[in-house]
C-alpha positions as CSV (number, residue, x, y, z in Angstrom):
1,M,53.9,74.7,54.5
2,K,55.0,76.2,51.2
3,L,53.1,78.5,48.8
4,F,52.0,77.0,45.5
5,S,51.3,78.6,42.2
6,C,49.0,77.4,39.4
7,D,51.2,75.9,36.7
8,H,48.7,77.0,34.1
9,C,48.4,80.7,34.9
10,G,50.9,81.5,37.6
11,N,48.3,82.5,40.2
12,T,49.1,81.9,43.8
13,V,47.1,79.0,45.1
14,Y,47.0,77.4,48.5
15,F,47.2,73.8,49.9
16,E,43.5,73.3,50.3
17,N,42.4,74.8,47.0
18,A,40.5,72.6,44.6
19,V,40.2,75.2,41.8
20,C,42.3,78.1,40.6
21,E,40.3,81.2,41.1
22,R,42.0,83.0,38.2
23,C,41.9,80.5,35.3
24,G,39.3,78.0,36.7
25,H,41.5,74.9,36.3
26,V,40.8,72.0,38.6
27,L,43.7,71.5,41.1
28,G,45.0,68.5,42.9
29,Y,47.8,67.8,45.2
30,A,50.4,65.2,44.1
31,P,52.2,64.3,47.4
32,E,55.1,62.4,45.7
33,H,56.1,65.7,44.0
34,N,54.9,68.1,46.7
35,A,53.0,69.9,44.0
36,L,49.5,71.4,43.7
37,V,49.0,70.9,39.9
38,S,46.4,72.1,37.4
39,L,44.6,69.3,35.7
40,E,42.9,68.5,32.3
41,P,40.1,65.9,32.0
42,D,41.3,62.7,30.2
43,N,38.8,59.9,29.6
44,G,37.4,59.8,33.1
45,A,40.7,60.6,34.7
46,W,42.9,63.7,34.9
47,T,46.2,64.7,33.3
48,S,48.8,67.0,34.8
49,P,50.4,68.8,31.9
50,A,53.2,70.0,34.3
51,L,54.1,66.5,35.4
52,G,53.1,64.5,32.3
53,T,51.2,62.1,34.6
54,N,47.7,60.7,34.6
55,Y,45.8,60.8,37.9
56,V,42.5,60.1,39.6
57,F,41.3,61.9,42.7
58,C,41.3,60.1,46.0
59,A,37.9,58.5,46.6
60,N,37.2,60.9,49.5
61,Q,37.2,63.8,47.0
62,A,33.6,62.7,46.3
63,H,32.7,63.7,49.8
64,G,34.5,67.1,49.7
65,A,37.1,65.7,52.1
66,C,40.2,65.5,50.0
67,N,42.0,67.2,47.0
68,W,44.9,64.7,46.8
69,L,45.8,62.7,43.7
70,V,46.5,59.0,43.1
71,P,48.4,57.9,40.0
72,A,45.9,56.4,37.5
73,A,46.5,52.6,37.1
74,P,44.2,49.7,36.5
75,G,43.5,48.1,39.9
76,G,45.4,50.9,41.6
77,D,44.8,52.6,44.9
78,V,41.5,54.5,45.3
79,Y,42.7,56.3,48.4
80,C,45.6,58.8,48.6
81,A,48.7,58.6,50.7
82,A,46.9,60.2,53.6
83,C,43.4,58.7,53.4
84,R,44.6,55.2,53.0
85,H,45.3,55.3,56.7
86,N,41.7,55.9,57.7
87,E,40.3,52.9,59.5
88,T,37.0,54.4,60.7
89,I,35.2,57.5,59.7
90,P,31.8,58.7,61.1
91,A,28.4,58.1,59.5
92,I,28.7,60.9,56.9
93,A,25.0,60.6,55.8
94,D,24.5,62.9,58.8
95,P,25.4,66.4,57.5
96,L,26.8,67.4,61.0
97,N,29.2,64.4,60.9
98,L,30.2,65.1,57.3
99,G,31.1,68.7,58.0
100,R,33.2,67.8,61.1
101,W,34.9,65.0,59.2
102,Q,35.8,67.4,56.4
103,T,37.3,69.7,58.9
104,I,39.3,66.9,60.5
105,E,40.6,65.8,57.1
106,R,41.9,69.3,56.3
107,A,44.0,69.2,59.5
108,K,45.1,65.6,58.8
109,K,46.4,66.6,55.4
110,R,48.6,69.2,56.9
111,L,50.0,66.6,59.2
112,F,50.8,64.3,56.3
113,Y,52.3,67.2,54.4
114,S,54.9,67.4,57.2
115,L,55.4,63.7,57.6
116,I,56.0,63.1,53.9
117,R,58.3,66.1,53.7
118,L,60.3,64.7,56.6
119,G,60.4,61.2,54.9
120,L,59.1,59.4,57.9
121,P,57.8,55.8,57.6
122,L,54.1,55.7,57.0
123,H,53.1,52.1,56.8
124,T,49.4,51.2,57.0
125,R,48.0,48.5,59.3
126,S,47.8,46.0,56.3
127,E,51.5,46.7,55.6
128,D,52.5,46.5,59.3
129,P,49.8,44.8,61.4
130,G,51.7,45.4,64.6
131,H,52.7,49.0,64.3
132,G,51.1,50.4,61.2
133,L,49.4,53.8,61.3
134,A,45.6,54.0,61.3
135,F,43.0,56.7,62.2
136,R,39.6,56.4,63.8
137,F,37.4,59.4,63.7
138,L,34.6,58.7,66.1
139,A,31.4,60.5,67.0
140,D,30.0,60.3,70.6
141,D,27.3,57.7,71.1
142,Q,24.6,59.6,73.0
143,A,23.5,56.3,74.6
144,A,27.0,55.6,75.9
145,P,28.0,57.0,79.4
146,E,31.4,58.2,78.3
147,R,32.5,60.4,75.4
148,V,35.1,59.4,72.8
149,M,38.6,60.3,74.0
150,T,41.3,61.5,71.6
151,G,44.4,59.3,72.0
152,H,47.0,56.9,70.6
153,D,47.3,53.1,71.1
154,N,50.0,51.2,69.3
155,G,49.7,53.0,66.0
156,I,46.0,53.6,66.1
157,I,45.1,57.3,66.6
158,T,41.6,58.1,67.7
159,I,40.3,61.7,67.2
160,A,37.0,62.6,68.8
161,L,34.7,64.1,66.1
162,A,33.5,66.7,68.6
163,E,37.0,68.3,68.5
164,A,36.1,69.6,65.0
165,D,33.4,71.8,66.6
166,D,35.1,75.2,67.6
167,A,32.8,75.8,70.5
168,E,33.2,72.4,72.0
169,R,37.0,72.5,71.6
170,E,37.2,75.9,73.3
171,Y,35.0,74.6,76.1
172,R,37.4,71.7,76.6
173,R,40.4,73.9,76.4
174,T,39.2,76.2,79.1
175,R,38.0,73.4,81.3
176,M,41.4,71.7,81.0
177,G,43.2,75.0,81.6
178,E,45.1,74.7,78.4
179,P,46.6,77.8,76.6
180,Y,46.2,76.1,73.2
181,R,44.0,73.4,71.6
182,T,43.6,72.8,67.9
183,L,42.8,69.8,65.7
184,L,46.2,70.1,64.0
185,G,47.7,70.2,67.5
186,H,45.9,66.9,68.4
187,F,47.2,65.2,65.2
188,R,50.8,66.4,65.8
189,H,50.7,65.3,69.4
190,E,49.3,61.9,68.8
191,I,51.6,61.2,65.9
192,G,54.5,62.0,68.4
193,H,53.4,59.0,70.4
194,H,53.4,56.8,67.3
195,F,56.9,57.9,66.3
196,W,58.2,57.3,69.9
197,D,57.1,53.7,69.4
198,L,58.8,53.5,66.0
199,L,62.0,55.5,66.5
200,V,62.8,55.5,70.2
201,A,61.4,52.4,72.1
202,G,64.0,49.7,72.5
203,G,66.4,51.4,70.1
204,P,69.8,53.2,70.3
205,H,68.2,56.6,71.1
206,L,66.5,55.4,74.3
207,A,69.3,56.3,76.7
208,R,69.5,59.8,75.4
209,F,65.7,60.1,75.5
210,R,65.8,59.2,79.2
211,E,68.5,61.8,79.9
212,L,66.4,64.5,78.4
213,F,62.8,63.5,79.0
214,G,63.0,61.1,82.0
215,D,62.3,57.4,82.5
216,E,59.3,56.3,80.6
217,R,59.0,53.2,82.8
218,A,57.3,55.2,85.5
219,D,53.7,54.1,85.8
220,Y,51.8,56.0,83.1
221,G,48.3,55.8,84.7
222,Q,49.5,56.9,88.1
223,A,51.5,59.7,86.5
224,L,48.4,61.1,84.8
225,E,46.3,60.8,87.9
226,A,48.9,62.7,89.9
227,H,49.0,65.4,87.1
228,Y,45.3,65.9,87.0
229,A,45.1,65.9,90.8
230,N,48.0,68.2,91.5
231,G,48.8,70.0,88.3
232,A,52.3,70.8,87.0
233,P,55.2,71.4,89.4
234,A,56.3,74.9,90.2
235,G,58.6,76.3,87.6
236,W,57.7,73.7,85.0
237,Y,58.2,76.1,82.1
238,H,61.9,76.2,82.7
239,S,62.3,72.6,81.4
240,H,59.0,71.7,79.6
241,I,57.2,73.1,76.6
242,S,53.8,72.8,78.3
243,A,52.3,72.0,81.7
244,Y,50.9,68.7,80.3
245,A,54.4,67.7,79.2
246,T,55.3,67.4,82.9
247,S,52.9,64.5,83.4
248,H,55.0,61.7,82.0
249,P,58.1,61.4,79.7
250,W,55.9,60.0,76.9
251,E,53.7,63.1,77.0
252,D,56.8,65.3,77.2
253,F,58.1,63.7,74.0
254,A,54.7,63.9,72.2
255,E,54.3,67.6,73.1
256,T,57.8,68.3,72.0
257,F,57.2,66.4,68.7
258,A,54.1,68.4,68.1
259,H,55.9,71.7,68.7
260,Y,58.7,70.6,66.4
261,L,56.1,70.2,63.6
262,H,54.4,73.5,64.5
263,I,57.7,75.4,64.4
264,T,59.2,73.8,61.3
265,D,56.0,74.2,59.2
266,T,55.4,77.8,60.2
267,V,59.0,78.8,59.5
268,E,58.6,77.2,56.0
269,M,55.5,79.3,55.4
270,A,57.4,82.4,56.6
271,A,60.1,81.6,54.1
272,A,57.5,81.1,51.3
273,F,56.2,84.6,52.0
274,G,59.7,86.1,52.3
275,V,58.9,87.4,55.8
276,R,61.5,89.5,57.4
277,A,61.4,91.8,60.4
278,R,63.5,94.8,61.5
279,P,61.7,96.2,64.6
280,R,61.8,100.0,64.9
281,T,62.7,99.6,68.6
282,E,66.1,98.4,67.2
283,D,65.8,95.3,69.4
284,N,68.1,92.9,67.5
285,S,66.6,89.9,69.3
286,L,63.4,90.5,67.4
287,A,65.1,91.1,64.0
288,M,64.4,88.4,61.5
289,P,66.3,88.1,58.2
290,P,64.6,86.2,55.3
291,V,64.7,82.4,55.8
292,T,67.2,81.1,53.2
293,F,67.1,77.4,54.0
294,D,64.5,74.6,54.0
295,P,63.6,74.1,57.7
296,Y,62.3,70.5,56.9
297,M,65.8,69.6,55.8
298,A,67.8,71.6,58.3
299,P,70.0,69.4,60.5
300,D,70.6,72.2,63.1
301,M,67.6,72.9,65.3
302,E,69.3,76.0,66.6
303,A,69.0,77.6,63.1
304,I,65.3,76.9,63.0
305,V,64.8,78.3,66.5
306,E,66.8,81.5,65.7
307,N,64.2,82.2,63.0
308,W,61.2,81.0,65.1
309,I,61.7,83.2,68.2
310,P,61.3,86.6,66.3
311,L,58.7,85.0,64.0
312,S,56.5,83.9,67.0
313,S,56.8,87.3,68.6
314,L,55.7,88.9,65.3
315,I,52.6,86.6,64.8
316,N,51.6,86.9,68.5
317,N,51.7,90.7,68.3
318,L,49.8,90.7,65.0
319,N,47.2,88.5,66.6
320,R,46.9,90.9,69.6
321,A,46.4,93.8,67.1
322,V,43.2,92.2,65.8
323,G,42.0,91.1,69.3
324,Q,43.0,87.5,69.0
325,P,45.0,85.5,71.6
326,D,48.6,84.6,71.0
327,A,49.1,82.1,68.2
328,Y,52.0,80.6,70.1
329,P,51.7,81.1,73.9
330,F,54.8,79.1,74.8
331,I,58.4,79.7,75.8
332,L,61.5,78.0,74.3
333,T,64.0,77.7,77.1
334,P,67.5,76.0,76.5
335,P,66.3,72.6,77.9
336,V,63.2,72.7,75.6
337,V,65.4,73.6,72.6
338,E,67.7,70.7,73.5
339,K,64.6,68.4,73.4
340,L,63.5,69.9,70.1
341,G,67.0,69.2,68.8
342,F,66.7,65.6,69.9
343,V,63.5,65.2,67.9
344,N,65.1,66.9,64.8
345,N,68.1,64.6,64.9
346,L,65.8,61.6,65.4
347,V,63.7,62.5,62.4
348,H,66.6,63.1,60.1
349,Q,68.2,59.8,61.0
350,A,64.9,58.1,60.4
351,H,64.7,59.8,57.0
352,A,68.1,58.6,56.0
353,L,67.3,55.0,57.0
354,Q,63.9,55.2,55.1
355,H,65.7,56.5,52.0
356,L,68.2,53.7,52.2
357,S,65.4,51.1,52.6
358,N,63.6,52.5,49.6
359,L,66.7,52.2,47.5
360,E,67.2,48.6,48.6
361,R,63.6,47.7,47.7
362,S,64.0,49.4,44.3
363,G,67.2,47.5,43.6
364,A,69.2,50.8,43.1
């Protein structure tokens, strides 16, 4: 994530901000420009003086769930590039549901920031009925015997509304023995399953995937049953990013994809703040020079990891200093870094193909 500045007064503003606290201008995020822009009212719409473009807000702005913009056009889209993927939202007449959905949307927008920055294909179900991306945000039915399960099924990602409740999510984390559980983590994991379907399954990268992650043709249901019954094998951390990643190659890929997004986005934020570290212990392994490249565009995963390892140590120890658990309680071993490199290469090749496709459609 980058830092933004108000183009009217120069004040630092943040991704979720809807108003500049210094000058009072309304702000909106224009995803096609990766810009959080100040706006002037214009006959029922808004004008961005910085971009010279007329916009309307996404329809979900009326519910306090979105600050993204849509180009103003007669008969144009009413939902933004992220919200147009929503297939089901909860009954927001219930204030509890509304508050949880707003929390979910904030996490989802951070996911889409990354996906758009990476140039990944983001077709809706109407554009691609077979593999288009859609979200279902579902509340538990108290009359139903089973609770909503977060998961992915052929492009449809379901997020249990209860995961937006901090206490419930922490309860589930401890019950599952997980070191980490966040809404953004759920989004990043489930989208990993989606992009395995789009970028790996049946394609030229499948053989290399099997070399690194294993054979996905192993029975998925049986693999999960065995994992929940027996746990991860001894020494799992030498080759996997998490214990859950050992359950099946699909889960290993999804976990790795999620961590790729965690790492890339956090390194970008460190770069935006100009973070650097020179530990007084003179431990060079923890020294961090300022990041001078765009991690979203970096073709070499090793360069990203070289910045991430000291950065993760820094943020973990800052967390400990204020009595919080580690922000990143994971270890990047060489096999894990190799898997992260596979994801990085996969994403950049997909970006190049998407760019070529866009040029062909535009007739350029």
